[in-house]
N, C-alpha and C positions, 0 to 999 in steps of 0.2 A: 766083817767091813770093808767092802766093794766097792772099786775108785774107776767111771768107767777111759777108760781111755781117751784122752785128750788129743785132738791131731796138733801136729804139730806147728805154733807159727810160723817158722822156722820156715820160706818156702825158698829152692831158686829161682834165683833173677830168665827168666826164659829172656828169649832174645825173637823181637821178627823184624825174618827179613824184608829185607827191601832190594825187591827188581833195578838191581841197575836199568839204564835205558839204553841197552844190547840187548836186554834178557825180556822187553817190555814186546807187547802180539802184536806185529804189525794194524792196523788201522784194515778191516780185507776190501777188496776189491768192488761191495756190493752193499759197502756203507757208505760209494762216492754217490754224486751225480750222476745220471747219466749218460749229461753229455762228456765227465770222463769217464766212463763205464764205454763206451762206443771207440772211445781217443784208442785205447788202450787195446780198446781190439785188435786181433790181425785181419784185416781180408783176407776171405776163401782167395782160392788162391783163382778159381774159376763163376762167376758171377753172369746168369744170362736177365736180362729184363727184357719188359712190350710197356713202351709210352705211348697213349692215340689224348689227343687232346680234337673238345668240341666247340663250339664259339662263332662269333660270327666277325667276319669284316669289312672296318664300312674307310670305300675310299676317299684317303684325304686332298689328291691329286692326280691326277693324271690325265696326261698331254701327250696328244702322239700328230710327225707330218711322214709322210709314202711319196716320193720328189723331191725335185726343190721348188718344181710350181707350186707344191701342193699344197692342202691348204694346213690349215696350225688347227687341231683340232680335242679338243676340254671333252675329253666324257665325262667326267663326274658332270658340268653345265652339259649336256647337247647332246649326250652320250647312255642317259639312262643309267648310271652313273654315283648319284644320288640318295643309294636306298643304302641297308645293311648286307651282307651275301654270304652262305655258308661255308662257316670256314670247318674242316679238320685233318687233321694227321696227322700218322704212326711212326711209331719208330724206337726199333732194337740195339742196346745193345750187349757187345759181350765182353765182359771184363774177365782180363788175367794175368799173373801174378800180384793180383794187384795193387796197378800204375795202367798198367797198358788198356784200354781204351779201344774198338772196334763198332761204329754207331753206323745203321743205316738205315734213310732218311726213306719217307713216298710221299708229297705235301700235294697232293690236285687242288689244281685251282682255275676257277672255267668263270668268268662274271659275264652275265647277259642281259641286255639292252632294250628295251625300244625307244621311240620316240621320232616324232615330225622334224624336217629341216627346218633351221626359219633362215635360212639365208644359202645358197651354192654351197657345194663343201668335194674338193677333187683330194680321191686316193689312187695314188699313182697315174696316172692318168685322166681314170674314172670323174666324169662329172656326175653329180646329183644332185638334179636342183630343190632350190626352198622350194618345200614344203614335199618333198619323199618323205613316208614312210620308212625307217631305217630299222636293217633290226643288223646290229654286232652282237659279234662274242666272244671277248677275249681271254684266248685256251692261255697257261704256263705254267702247265701242274708238271714235279720237277720231282726226279730220285739225284738224293746226293749217300758217300760210301765218303768215309774220313777214321782220320785211326787218332788218339787223343793221344798222354802221359800224362800224368796223375802227378803236381809236382808233391804231393802232401804223405806222410807217412800216416795216416787216416781213413778209419774206416767213414766214419761221421760227415765226413768234411772233403772239400776238395779242390784241386786248384788248376786246369787243364791246357794246356796250351797242346796241337795241335792244326793236323790242314788235311782237307779235304776233294773231293773231284765228283762236282754234281753238273747230270745232268740234263740241259733244257731240253724240253717236248712244247716252244709253240704258234699258235696256231692262232688267226687274229684274222677276222674276212667283216667286213658289209654289206649287206644287199639290202637291195629295197624289197619291200611286200611283197609285189607280182611278182619278184625273184629278175627283171628284167638290166634287171643293175646289179655287182658283181665287184665288189677288191677283196683281195687278201693275200697275206703273206705269211711261211710257210719257217722253222726255222729248228731248225737239234746236231745239240754243239756241243760238246764239254764245255765246264768253266771249273778253275781249278782256282782254289776257296784256302785262304787262311779259317785256326779256330779257338775259340776260349770260353771254355767252360769251366765253370766258380758255382760250390754248395756251402753255405757254412749251416749248423746245425745247433739248438738252442739247448737250452734243459731240460728244457719242459716239452719238446720234441716237435715244435712247433719247426722251420726254416725258412732260411731265402736262399733264390741262384739266379745264376745266370747263363747265359750260353748263348758266344755272337759268331757269326759266320759271314763269310768277305772279304772285300776286292775289289779291290781299283785293276783299270787293265787300261790305259792308255794306248800299248801300240801292238801290236799281231803277235802270236803267239802265243801270250799271256790275257789277251782275252778268248780264250779256247776255238782262234779262227787264225785263215793268214789275213785275211780280210781286215781295213786301214782304218777299222770305226771305236771309240772310244765305251766302253764301258765296264761298267761298276754296279756292284750285287750287294745287301748286308742285310744280312737278315738275326736280328736283334730282341733276346724277353728279355724280362724278366720275370718273375716267379717266387712264388708263394705260400713257402706248402707247409703240413701239417701227416708226421710218420703214423700211421694209425696204427703197424705189425714192421715187423722183422723186413715184411716181405709187400707189404700196399701202404703208397700212399697216395695221395690227392696231392691238391697244387690253383689259383688260380696264378694265371698267365697274360699279363701286355704284351706286345711283340710287332714292333716297326717291320715292312717289309718292303722293299727300295730301291733303287737300278735303275736302268738300264742300258740305249746303246742308244750311240748318235756315231753316222756317218755314210761309207759307198759301196755299197759292194758290188765286185764287179762279176760282169758277165751277168746282167742280173733279164729277167727276165718281161721281152716286152709287154704292155707296154711302159711298165716304169722305170729310172735312171739306176736306179738303185741306190738312191737318197733312204736311210733310218735316219728319225731324233722317235728315241721312243721314252718316257721319263716318269717313273710312278712312282707312290708313295703311297702303305700302307699303313694299317694299324684292325690287330688283330683282338680281340679278347678269349679269351675260353677258359672255360678247364678241360687236367689233364689229371689220369689215373695212371699211377706208374705200378705196376709187379715185379719185384725182386725175385730168382730163384737162387737158388742153387747146391748143388749140387752131394 
């Protein structure tokens, strides 16, 4: 009679290893929200970007006076600038070592108006009688080269401060429709500027940013010339955008563009006495697209 071998009821006590805090697997970066992945990412040594904006410009206020005895002319109510004008700008950035940026901007700006004068108007000693059909051109395109330093060590966000130099190229003309009367001013010169730029990214890819370039120059030298003319300029924008990829972003932008000058130039061309008073306040609304490339 045989008996099957029975398993022993006595079992060895088995120990379950317990991981210590130091032995636990760290959470991989891929599990972090996109916002923080971008924060941990190291910016490329060199990055190039191209940005274009397209939209419209509205004149809030625009006043000029040419000559001490000249008329105070309101472009918006008297010069046909009570409509919307096309707006476009193009800029390119070269970023290096993660924090430094060189920015080049081209901003075309030309406002054309047609009206019939309701009263006698004088520009630089030239009298345009009431009832004169008047054509006006206000051209103020500019080129700007800037440098900015980013104080944040993050690829997703930016807080930059810097400076720039802008080249103004102003052409202002008033011409009667029959061409018999004409007054014009032209001005070409450098304008030093201070710069601030910021950008903050949310986890869902939406971001908002701002960019401010401006100067107030009450004395010669600072105003970009040796003339005793008070000048000011401000280009300030607020934008909301979305990063579709690491290389492509789009945004909606609201911009204030304003400034002007007041004073008397030396050695004016007759019949002008050299006095200028020109202050403008513009708003622009545009859609922008940014393309980024890194080697």
